[in-house]
C-alpha positions in Angstrom: -63.4 15.6 83.6 -65.7 15.5 80.6 -65.1 11.8 80.3 -66.1 11.1 83.9 -69.2 13.2 83.5 -70.0 11.2 80.3 -69.5 7.9 82.1 -71.7 9.0 84.9 -74.5 10.0 82.5 -74.3 6.7 80.7 -74.5 4.8 84.0 -77.5 6.9 85.1 -79.2 6.3 81.7 -78.6 2.5 82.0 -78.7 2.0 85.7 -80.9 -1.1 85.4 -78.4 -2.7 83.0 -75.6 -1.8 85.4 -77.5 -3.5 88.2 -77.9 -6.7 86.2 -74.1 -6.7 85.4 -73.4 -6.2 89.1 -75.9 -8.8 90.0 -74.2 -11.3 87.7 -70.8 -10.6 89.3 -72.4 -11.0 92.8 -74.1 -14.2 92.0 -71.0 -15.8 90.5 -69.1 -14.7 93.6 -71.7 -16.2 95.9 -71.7 -19.4 93.9 -68.0 -19.9 94.3 -68.0 -18.7 97.8 -70.8 -21.0 98.9 -68.9 -24.1 97.7 -72.3 -25.7 97.1 -71.3 -26.9 93.7 -68.4 -28.8 95.3 -70.9 -31.1 96.9 -72.7 -32.8 94.0 -75.0 -34.7 96.4 -76.4 -31.3 97.6 -76.9 -30.0 94.1 -78.4 -33.1 92.5 -80.7 -33.8 95.4 -84.4 -34.0 96.3 -86.6 -33.1 93.3 -83.6 -32.4 91.2 -82.8 -36.1 91.2 -85.9 -36.6 89.0 -85.6 -33.5 86.9 -82.0 -34.5 86.0 -82.4 -38.2 85.7 -83.2 -38.2 82.0 -79.7 -36.9 81.1 -77.5 -39.5 82.9 -79.9 -42.3 82.0 -79.8 -41.5 78.2 -76.2 -40.1 77.8 -74.3 -42.1 80.4 -76.3 -45.3 80.9 -77.9 -45.4 77.4 -81.1 -46.7 78.9 -84.1 -44.5 79.4 -86.0 -47.5 80.8 -83.8 -47.5 83.9 -83.3 -51.2 83.8 -79.7 -50.6 84.6 -80.9 -50.0 88.2 -81.1 -53.8 88.6 -77.3 -53.8 88.6 -74.6 -51.7 90.1 -74.6 -48.1 88.8 -73.5 -44.6 89.7 -75.7 -41.9 91.0 -79.2 -41.8 92.5 -82.5 -42.3 90.7 -86.0 -42.0 92.2 -88.4 -43.5 89.6 -91.9 -44.4 90.2 -92.3 -48.2 90.0 -95.5 -49.4 88.4 -97.3 -52.7 89.2 -95.6 -54.4 86.3 -92.2 -53.3 87.5 -91.8 -50.5 84.9 -89.7 -47.6 86.1 -90.9 -44.2 85.1 -89.2 -40.9 86.0 -91.6 -39.0 88.1 -91.2 -35.5 86.7 -91.4 -34.2 83.1 -88.2 -33.6 81.2 -88.4 -29.8 80.7 -85.5 -29.1 83.1 -83.3 -31.7 81.5 -83.8 -29.9 78.2 -82.5 -26.7 79.8 -79.7 -28.5 81.6 -78.6 -30.3 78.5 -76.2 -27.8 76.9 -74.4 -27.4 80.2 -74.5 -31.2 80.8 -72.8 -31.9 77.5 -70.0 -29.5 78.3 -69.5 -31.0 81.7 -69.5 -34.5 80.2 -66.8 -33.5 77.7 -64.5 -31.8 80.3 -65.0 -34.1 83.3 -62.4 -36.8 82.3 -60.0 -34.1 81.2 -60.1 -32.6 84.6 -59.7 -35.9 86.3 -63.3 -36.5 87.3 -65.5 -39.5 86.5 -67.8 -38.9 83.5 -70.6 -40.6 85.4 -73.2 -37.7 85.4 -72.8 -37.1 89.1 -69.3 -35.8 89.8 -68.3 -32.2 90.5 -68.3 -30.9 86.9 -71.9 -31.9 86.5 -73.0 -30.2 89.7 -71.1 -27.1 88.7 -72.7 -27.2 85.3 -76.2 -27.2 86.8 -75.3 -24.4 89.2 -73.9 -22.3 86.4 -76.9 -23.0 84.2 -79.1 -21.5 86.9 -77.1 -18.3 87.0 -77.1 -18.1 83.2 -80.8 -18.4 82.9 -81.6 -16.0 85.8 -79.4 -13.3 84.3 -80.9 -13.9 80.9 -84.4 -13.7 82.5 -83.5 -10.4 84.2 -82.4 -8.9 80.8 -85.7 -9.8 79.2 -87.6 -8.6 82.3 -85.7 -5.3 82.1 -86.8 -4.9 78.4 -90.5 -5.4 79.5 -90.3 -3.0 82.4 -88.5 -0.3 80.5 -91.5 -0.1 78.0 -93.6 1.5 80.8 -91.2 2.5 83.6 -88.0 4.5 84.2 -84.5 3.1 84.5 -84.6 3.7 88.3 -87.9 2.1 88.9 -86.8 -0.9 86.7 -83.5 -1.2 88.6 -85.2 -1.1 92.0 -87.8 -3.7 90.9 -85.1 -6.0 89.6 -83.2 -5.6 92.9 -86.2 -6.5 95.0 -87.2 -9.5 92.8 -83.8 -11.0 92.6 -82.3 -10.3 96.0 -85.2 -9.7 98.4 -87.3 -12.8 97.6 -86.8 -16.5 97.9 -85.6 -16.5 94.3 -82.3 -15.5 95.8 -82.2 -18.8 97.8 -83.0 -20.9 94.8 -80.4 -19.2 92.6 -77.5 -19.6 95.1 -78.2 -22.5 97.5 -80.6 -24.8 95.5 -79.8 -23.7 92.0 -80.8 -26.8 90.1 -84.4 -26.7 91.3 -87.1 -25.7 88.8 -88.1 -22.3 90.1 -85.3 -20.0 88.9 -85.4 -21.7 85.5 -89.1 -21.1 85.1 -88.8 -17.6 86.4 -86.4 -16.9 83.5 -88.6 -18.6 80.9 -91.7 -16.6 82.1 -89.6 -13.4 81.8 -88.8 -14.3 78.3 -92.4 -15.2 77.7 -93.5 -11.7 78.8 -91.1 -10.1 76.4 -92.2 -12.4 73.5 -95.9 -11.7 74.3 -95.4 -8.0 73.8 -93.3 -8.6 70.7 -96.0 -10.8 69.2 -98.8 -8.3 69.9 -96.7 -5.5 68.3 -95.8 -7.7 65.3 -97.4 -11.1 65.1 -94.8 -12.7 62.8 -94.0 -16.3 62.2 -90.7 -15.8 64.0 -92.4 -14.4 67.1 -95.1 -17.1 66.9 -92.5 -19.9 66.9 -90.7 -18.6 69.9 -93.9 -17.9 71.9 -94.8 -21.6 71.3 -91.3 -22.8 72.2 -91.3 -20.9 75.4 -94.8 -22.0 76.4 -93.9 -25.6 75.6 -90.8 -25.4 77.9 -92.6 -23.6 80.7 -95.3 -26.2 80.8 -92.9 -29.1 80.3 -90.9 -28.1 83.4 -94.1 -27.6 85.5 -97.3 -28.6 83.7 -99.5 -26.4 85.9 -97.6 -23.3 84.7 -99.1 -23.9 81.3 -101.9 -21.6 82.4 -99.4 -18.8 81.5 -101.1 -18.9 78.1 -104.0 -17.0 79.7 -101.7 -14.0 80.1 -100.9 -14.2 76.4 -104.6 -14.5 75.5 -105.9 -11.6 77.5 -102.9 -9.3 77.4 -104.1 -5.7 76.5 -107.8 -6.7 77.2 -109.5 -4.4 79.7 -112.9 -3.6 78.3 -115.4 -4.8 75.7 -113.8 -2.8 72.9 -110.3 -4.2 73.5 -111.8 -7.7 73.7 -113.3 -7.3 70.3 -110.0 -6.0 69.0 -108.1 -9.0 70.5 -110.6 -11.4 68.9 -110.1 -9.7 65.6 -106.3 -9.9 65.9 -106.5 -13.7 66.6 -108.9 -14.2 63.7 -106.5 -12.4 61.3 -103.6 -14.4 62.6 -105.3 -17.7 63.1 -102.5 -19.7 61.4 -99.9 -18.1 63.6 -101.9 -19.0 66.7 -102.0 -22.6 65.3 -98.2 -22.3 64.9 -97.9 -21.3 68.6 -99.9 -24.4 69.6 -98.1 -26.7 67.2 -94.6 -25.7 68.4 -95.7 -25.9 72.1 -97.0 -29.5 71.4 -93.8 -30.3 69.5 -91.8 -29.5 72.7 -93.9 -32.1 74.5 -93.3 -34.7 71.8 -90.2 -36.4 73.4 -92.1 -36.6 76.7 -95.2 -38.1 75.0 -92.9 -40.7 73.2 -91.2 -41.5 76.5 -94.5 -42.1 78.3 -96.0 -44.1 75.5 -92.9 -46.3 75.2 -93.0 -47.2 78.9 -96.7 -47.2 79.8 -98.6 -47.3 76.5 -100.3 -44.0 77.3 -99.8 -40.7 75.5 -100.2 -38.8 78.7 -99.3 -40.4 82.0 -99.9 -39.1 85.6 -96.7 -40.2 87.2 -97.5 -39.0 90.7 -98.7 -42.4 91.7 -98.5 -42.1 95.5 -102.0 -40.6 96.0 -100.7 -37.1 95.3 -103.2 -34.8 93.7 -105.2 -31.6 93.9 -108.1 -30.6 96.1 -109.7 -28.0 93.9 -112.7 -27.6 96.1 -110.6 -26.7 99.1 -107.8 -24.3 98.2 -106.0 -23.0 101.3 -105.8 -19.3 100.4 -105.4 -17.9 103.9 -102.8 -20.4 105.1 -101.0 -20.3 101.7 -100.7 -16.5 101.8 -100.4 -15.7 105.5 -100.0 -19.0 107.4 -97.0 -19.5 109.7 -96.0 -22.8 108.1 -95.2 -21.4 104.7 -97.3 -18.3 104.0 -96.1 -16.6 100.8 -96.6 -13.0 101.9 -95.5 -13.8 105.4 -92.1 -15.2 104.4 -91.7 -13.1 101.2 -93.3 -9.8 102.4 -91.6 -7.9 99.6 -94.3 -9.3 97.3 -96.9 -7.3 99.1 -95.6 -4.4 97.0 -96.5 -6.4 93.9 -99.9 -7.4 95.2 -100.6 -3.7 96.1 -99.5 -2.7 92.6 -102.2 -4.9 90.9 -104.8 -2.3 91.9 -102.7 0.4 90.2 -102.7 -1.6 86.9 -106.4 -1.0 86.5 -105.9 2.7 86.7 -102.6 3.4 85.0 -101.4 0.3 83.1 -104.7 -1.2 81.9 -103.0 -3.4 79.2 -101.7 -5.5 82.1 -104.6 -5.3 84.5 -106.7 -8.4 83.6 -103.8 -10.4 82.3 -101.8 -10.2 85.6 -104.8 -10.4 88.0 -106.5 -13.3 86.3 -103.3 -15.3 85.9 -102.2 -14.7 89.5 -105.6 -15.7 90.9 -105.7 -19.0 88.8 -102.0 -19.6 89.6 -102.5 -19.2 93.4 -105.7 -21.3 93.2 -104.0 -24.2 91.5 -100.8 -23.9 93.6 -102.7 -23.8 96.9 -105.0 -26.7 95.9 -102.1 -29.1 95.7 -102.2 -31.7 98.5 -98.9 -30.5 99.9 -99.6 -26.8 99.6 -96.4 -25.9 101.5 -94.4 -27.9 98.9 -92.3 -29.9 101.4 -89.0 -28.6 102.6 -88.4 -25.2 101.1 -87.5 -21.6 101.7 -90.8 -19.8 101.7 -93.6 -20.8 99.3 -91.2 -21.9 96.5 -93.9 -22.6 94.0 -94.7 -18.9 93.8 -91.2 -18.0 92.6 -92.0 -19.0 89.0 -94.4 -16.0 88.6 -92.1 -13.3 90.0 -91.5 -12.0 86.5 -95.2 -11.3 86.2 -95.5 -9.9 89.7 -92.6 -7.5 88.8 -95.0 -5.5 86.6 -97.4 -4.5 89.4 -94.5 -4.1 91.7 -92.9 -1.6 89.4 -96.2 0.2 89.1 -96.4 0.5 92.9 -92.7 1.7 93.1 -93.4 4.3 90.4 -96.5 5.4 92.2 -94.5 5.9 95.4 -92.0 8.0 93.4 -94.8 10.3 92.3 -96.1 11.1 95.8 -95.4 14.2 97.8 -92.3 14.1 100.1 -94.4 13.7 103.3 -96.1 10.6 101.9 -93.1 9.3 99.9 -90.8 9.0 102.9 -93.0 6.6 105.0 -93.9 4.6 101.9 -90.2 4.2 101.0 -89.4 3.1 104.6 -92.2 0.5 104.4 -90.9 -0.8 101.1 -87.4 -1.0 102.5 -88.6 -2.7 105.6 -90.6 -5.3 103.7 -87.7 -6.0 101.3 -85.2 -6.1 104.1 -87.4 -8.6 106.1 -87.6 -10.8 103.0 -83.9 -10.9 102.6 -83.4 -11.6 106.3 -85.8 -14.5 106.0 -83.4 -16.0 103.5 -80.6 -15.7 106.0 -82.7 -17.1 108.8 -83.5 -20.1 106.6 -79.8 -20.6 105.9 -78.9 -20.5 109.7 -81.9 -22.7 110.8 -84.1 -20.2 112.6 -86.8 -20.8 110.0 -87.6 -24.5 109.6 -88.0 -26.1 106.2 -91.6 -27.4 106.8 -92.6 -27.3 110.4 -92.9 -23.6 111.3 -95.6 -22.5 113.7 -96.8 -19.1 115.1 -94.8 -19.7 118.3 -91.7 -20.7 116.3 -91.9 -17.7 114.0 -92.1 -15.1 116.8 -89.4 -17.0 118.8 -87.1 -16.5 115.8 -88.3 -13.1 114.8 -85.3 -10.8 114.5 -82.8 -13.6 115.4 -80.5 -15.1 112.8 -80.0 -18.4 114.6 -82.6 -20.6 116.4 -83.1 -20.4 120.2 -82.6 -23.4 122.5 -86.4 -23.7 122.6 -87.0 -23.4 118.9 -87.3 -27.1 118.1 -89.9 -27.6 120.8 -92.1 -25.0 119.1 -92.3 -26.6 115.7 -95.4 -28.4 114.4 -94.5 -31.1 111.9 -97.0 -31.5 109.1 -98.9 -34.8 108.7 -98.1 -35.7 105.1 -100.2 -38.8 105.1 -103.3 -36.9 106.2 -102.6 -34.1 103.7 -102.9 -36.7 100.9 -106.4 -37.4 102.1 -107.3 -33.7 102.1 -106.7 -32.9 105.7 -104.2 -30.1 105.1 
C-alpha cells in the first residue's frame, strides 16, 4: 500500500516527464501503425528531396556536384540548374546534418537486411522518420526544463500536450516526419534552454553550444536565424534591465564572439559548397523568381485567412497569443523577447511570396516557433488555474474546445476534408465538423495562382 502511494506521489511530482514518456510511446506506435516509413517515396518527397540530397550525393554517389545525374542513378534529385549547367541543391544542408547519424546507421544495416544501400530504400526512410521522433522527444525534454523554471508540473504537462498533440506539429511528426519543422522545433527548444543557462552562467561551454544551436537553426531555415533576437533581449523589460544586459555582454564580449564564431563555423561547409559550385560565398539558390515582399506582409490572411490562416487552422495557438499579454505582467523576463521575436517571425514568414507555403497542414512555417509560444501558452494556462471556479470552468472549456478543434483539423487534413492549398470560406464551412469531404467540396475550392504570387499578387 505504501509502495503504491509512493509511486503515485512520484508520478504526480513528475507528471510532465511521465507525459513525455507516454508521448514517446504513442509516437512510436503511430509511426509503426501509419506504415508511412514503408513507402520511402512518401518520406523522401517534396521539400525533403532537397533537404536530404546532400547525403546520398556525397556518401552514395560520391559527387556533390550532381554530375552523376547525366547518367542512370537511383533516387530523385531536384537541383536548381544555373545558366552554365551547374546543378545546385536548392536548400541549405542543415537538415542533412541532423539526418546524418541516422543515415549512417541505415547505410550500414541496409545491405544486411536485404535492401539496396542506395540512399532511398526502406531503411533510409525509417531512419529519417525515427530521427524526427528522436529530436521531437529531445526537444520536449528541454522545453520541459524551461517551463518548470516558472510553472508547475501540471501546467507544464498540459502545455506540452497541447503543443505536441493539438497543433500541426503532430502532423509533421507522424505523417511528414522528414520535413524541417519538427527538427527546428526541437532545436529552438534546446536554444531556449541554453539561453537561460548562458544568462545564469555565461561559460565557454554554454557559449559554444548556443553558437552551435543558432548555426544549425539558421542552416536549416536561414530566416529562423532571427532567433538570436530572443537571446539578445531575454530578460530585458525596462531601461534598467537593458543597461544590465549591455553590461553582461561587455563583460563577456569574448564569449559573445565565441557564439558568433561557432555559428559561422556551422555554416562553413555550406559556404564551401556554394563557393565550389558558383564562385560565391553566399548564393541565393531560389532562382525561380521566389522571394519576399517585405512591403506587403499578409498578416490578416496569414493569421485568419481560410486558405491557410495560422490561428484558424491551429486555434490552440490562440492560448499562446493571449498569454503574451500576461508575460508583461507576471513573467517580464520573457515579455519583449517573445513578443519581438514573434512579430518579426510572422512578418518575415508572411512576406514570403507563397505565404501559405504550398501544400501543407495548416501554416507549417509557424511550427518552428512553437517552443517559444509554449511559454506564453503556459502563462495563460497557469492564469486560468488561478481564477475562481465560476471563471475557471468556462475558460477551461474554451481551451479544450480550441485544442480539440486543432487536433480535429489534423484528422480532417488526413481524410481530405481540408485541402492542402486551395481552401476557401465556403469549403471550410462545408467541411466544418465533418471528417471527410462532401460531394460538393471540390467545387468550393479556390486554387491559388502561384505565378501571380511570385509577382506580388498574393
